[in-house]
Structures are given as C-alpha cells and as structure tokens.
C-alpha positions as protocol buffer text, in pm:
chain_id: "A"
residue {
  index: 1
  type: UNK
  ca { x: 24 y: 12 z: 12 }
}
residue {
  index: 2
  type: UNK
  ca { x: 122 y: 348 z: -108 }
}
residue {
  index: 3
  type: UNK
  ca { x: 95 y: 635 z: 189 }
}
residue {
  index: 4
  type: UNK
  ca { x: 99 y: 944 z: 74 }
}
residue {
  index: 5
  type: UNK
  ca { x: 222 y: 1226 z: 367 }
}
residue {
  index: 6
  type: UNK
  ca { x: 226 y: 1593 z: 240 }
}
residue {
  index: 7
  type: UNK
  ca { x: 432 y: 1828 z: 355 }
}
residue {
  index: 8
  type: UNK
  ca { x: 266 y: 2107 z: 294 }
}
residue {
  index: 9
  type: UNK
  ca { x: 86 y: 2226 z: 594 }
}
residue {
  index: 10
  type: UNK
  ca { x: -289 y: 2241 z: 570 }
}
residue {
  index: 11
  type: UNK
  ca { x: -478 y: 2543 z: 675 }
}
residue {
  index: 12
  type: UNK
  ca { x: -796 y: 2496 z: 894 }
}
residue {
  index: 13
  type: UNK
  ca { x: -1021 y: 2554 z: 550 }
}
residue {
  index: 14
  type: UNK
  ca { x: -782 y: 2306 z: 337 }
}
residue {
  index: 15
  type: UNK
  ca { x: -758 y: 1918 z: 349 }
}
residue {
  index: 16
  type: UNK
  ca { x: -543 y: 1710 z: 188 }
}
residue {
  index: 17
  type: UNK
  ca { x: -690 y: 1498 z: -80 }
}
residue {
  index: 18
  type: UNK
  ca { x: -743 y: 1213 z: -341 }
}
residue {
  index: 19
  type: UNK
  ca { x: -884 y: 1242 z: -581 }
}
residue {
  index: 20
  type: UNK
  ca { x: -945 y: 905 z: -801 }
}
residue {
  index: 21
  type: UNK
  ca { x: -976 y: 945 z: -1160 }
}
residue {
  index: 22
  type: UNK
  ca { x: -1246 y: 707 z: -1378 }
}
residue {
  index: 23
  type: UNK
  ca { x: -1078 y: 443 z: -1596 }
}
residue {
  index: 24
  type: UNK
  ca { x: -1190 y: 518 z: -1913 }
}
residue {
  index: 25
  type: UNK
  ca { x: -994 y: 886 z: -1862 }
}
residue {
  index: 26
  type: UNK
  ca { x: -680 y: 773 z: -1698 }
}
residue {
  index: 27
  type: UNK
  ca { x: -495 y: 757 z: -2102 }
}
residue {
  index: 28
  type: UNK
  ca { x: -541 y: 1201 z: -2024 }
}
residue {
  index: 29
  type: UNK
  ca { x: -449 y: 1170 z: -1612 }
}
residue {
  index: 30
  type: UNK
  ca { x: -246 y: 1473 z: -1694 }
}
residue {
  index: 31
  type: UNK
  ca { x: -545 y: 1696 z: -1875 }
}
residue {
  index: 32
  type: UNK
  ca { x: -735 y: 1558 z: -1580 }
}
residue {
  index: 33
  type: UNK
  ca { x: -500 y: 1666 z: -1315 }
}
residue {
  index: 34
  type: UNK
  ca { x: -423 y: 2041 z: -1485 }
}
residue {
  index: 35
  type: UNK
  ca { x: -816 y: 2072 z: -1521 }
}
residue {
  index: 36
  type: UNK
  ca { x: -824 y: 2025 z: -1139 }
}
residue {
  index: 37
  type: UNK
  ca { x: -519 y: 2223 z: -1089 }
}
residue {
  index: 38
  type: UNK
  ca { x: -730 y: 2466 z: -1229 }
}
residue {
  index: 39
  type: UNK
  ca { x: -1056 y: 2424 z: -988 }
}
residue {
  index: 40
  type: UNK
  ca { x: -760 y: 2493 z: -712 }
}
residue {
  index: 41
  type: UNK
  ca { x: -610 y: 2188 z: -637 }
}
residue {
  index: 42
  type: UNK
  ca { x: -276 y: 2212 z: -509 }
}
residue {
  index: 43
  type: UNK
  ca { x: -120 y: 1881 z: -716 }
}
residue {
  index: 44
  type: UNK
  ca { x: 155 y: 1746 z: -544 }
}
residue {
  index: 45
  type: UNK
  ca { x: 165 y: 1369 z: -698 }
}
residue {
  index: 46
  type: UNK
  ca { x: 43 y: 1158 z: -986 }
}
residue {
  index: 47
  type: UNK
  ca { x: -4 y: 774 z: -926 }
}
residue {
  index: 48
  type: UNK
  ca { x: -47 y: 700 z: -1255 }
}
residue {
  index: 49
  type: UNK
  ca { x: -41 y: 321 z: -1258 }
}
residue {
  index: 50
  type: UNK
  ca { x: -406 y: 357 z: -978 }
}
residue {
  index: 51
  type: UNK
  ca { x: -541 y: 632 z: -1157 }
}
residue {
  index: 52
  type: UNK
  ca { x: -477 y: 915 z: -838 }
}
residue {
  index: 53
  type: UNK
  ca { x: -396 y: 1245 z: -799 }
}
residue {
  index: 54
  type: UNK
  ca { x: -287 y: 1394 z: -481 }
}
residue {
  index: 55
  type: UNK
  ca { x: -259 y: 1748 z: -315 }
}
residue {
  index: 56
  type: UNK
  ca { x: -470 y: 1908 z: -121 }
}
residue {
  index: 57
  type: UNK
  ca { x: -800 y: 2184 z: -194 }
}
residue {
  index: 58
  type: UNK
  ca { x: -988 y: 2416 z: 18 }
}
residue {
  index: 59
  type: UNK
  ca { x: -1294 y: 2277 z: 128 }
}
residue {
  index: 60
  type: UNK
  ca { x: -1542 y: 2503 z: -90 }
}
residue {
  index: 61
  type: UNK
  ca { x: -1351 y: 2396 z: -381 }
}
residue {
  index: 62
  type: UNK
  ca { x: -1467 y: 2007 z: -308 }
}
residue {
  index: 63
  type: UNK
  ca { x: -1769 y: 2067 z: -581 }
}
residue {
  index: 64
  type: UNK
  ca { x: -1613 y: 2221 z: -841 }
}
residue {
  index: 65
  type: UNK
  ca { x: -1308 y: 1931 z: -826 }
}
residue {
  index: 66
  type: UNK
  ca { x: -1574 y: 1640 z: -831 }
}
residue {
  index: 67
  type: UNK
  ca { x: -1756 y: 1794 z: -1100 }
}
residue {
  index: 68
  type: UNK
  ca { x: -1443 y: 1793 z: -1337 }
}
residue {
  index: 69
  type: UNK
  ca { x: -1448 y: 1556 z: -1597 }
}
residue {
  index: 70
  type: UNK
  ca { x: -1294 y: 1240 z: -1585 }
}
residue {
  index: 71
  type: UNK
  ca { x: -1274 y: 1259 z: -1209 }
}
residue {
  index: 72
  type: UNK
  ca { x: -1499 y: 970 z: -1011 }
}
residue {
  index: 73
  type: UNK
  ca { x: -1428 y: 1060 z: -704 }
}
residue {
  index: 74
  type: UNK
  ca { x: -1260 y: 1306 z: -437 }
}
residue {
  index: 75
  type: UNK
  ca { x: -1164 y: 1194 z: -69 }
}
residue {
  index: 76
  type: UNK
  ca { x: -1086 y: 1366 z: 201 }
}
residue {
  index: 77
  type: UNK
  ca { x: -732 y: 1265 z: 437 }
}
residue {
  index: 78
  type: UNK
  ca { x: -880 y: 1139 z: 751 }
}
residue {
  index: 79
  type: UNK
  ca { x: -686 y: 1128 z: 1019 }
}
residue {
  index: 80
  type: UNK
  ca { x: -626 y: 811 z: 1233 }
}
residue {
  index: 81
  type: UNK
  ca { x: -486 y: 687 z: 1553 }
}
residue {
  index: 82
  type: UNK
  ca { x: -370 y: 330 z: 1637 }
}
residue {
  index: 83
  type: UNK
  ca { x: -307 y: 260 z: 2010 }
}
residue {
  index: 84
  type: UNK
  ca { x: -5 y: -2 z: 2065 }
}
residue {
  index: 85
  type: UNK
  ca { x: -121 y: -293 z: 2226 }
}
residue {
  index: 86
  type: UNK
  ca { x: 42 y: -386 z: 2527 }
}
residue {
  index: 87
  type: UNK
  ca { x: 209 y: -689 z: 2594 }
}
residue {
  index: 88
  type: UNK
  ca { x: -61 y: -951 z: 2781 }
}
residue {
  index: 89
  type: UNK
  ca { x: 46 y: -966 z: 3136 }
}
residue {
  index: 90
  type: UNK
  ca { x: 25 y: -1316 z: 3261 }
}
C-alpha cells in the first residue's frame, strides 16, 4: 500500500485530498490533473498506475473538483490513530 504524507501544512479551510480518476480517463490523467489545478488543487503527486491524484484543496472547492470530467471521486484525508497493544500479562 502506498502511503502519502504531504509536506504541505494544511490550513483550517484546506484538506489533503486523493482524487480518483475514472478508468476511461486514465489515458488523459495529465489533462484531468491540469483541470483540477485550475479549480484549486495544489497537486503534489500522481499515481498513474492506479489513477490517483494527490494534493490539497480548499474545502469550498471540493464540489468544483468533483465536477471535473474524468474525476470519479474526491476523498478527504482522515486522521487515524492506532494505539499500540500492550503485551498480555499472565
């Protein structure tokens, strides 16, 4: 599994996003990325093999990103904490 950690500091009205590109648009992923940048995406990486664009965007620009032809989904990064398990005491 690929883990992406953006070096950008995200402001309160901004979120890290992963944009899934539709299968039929993967051959023009660069065009989809350009259209997303024009609608507010700060594009940090492209995962061409799986059709995903990574970056950050203002929360109010998410509907515009979802409307880009070729975009299948826009997912927000969610914080997740996993507690270390303590060894069982017998």
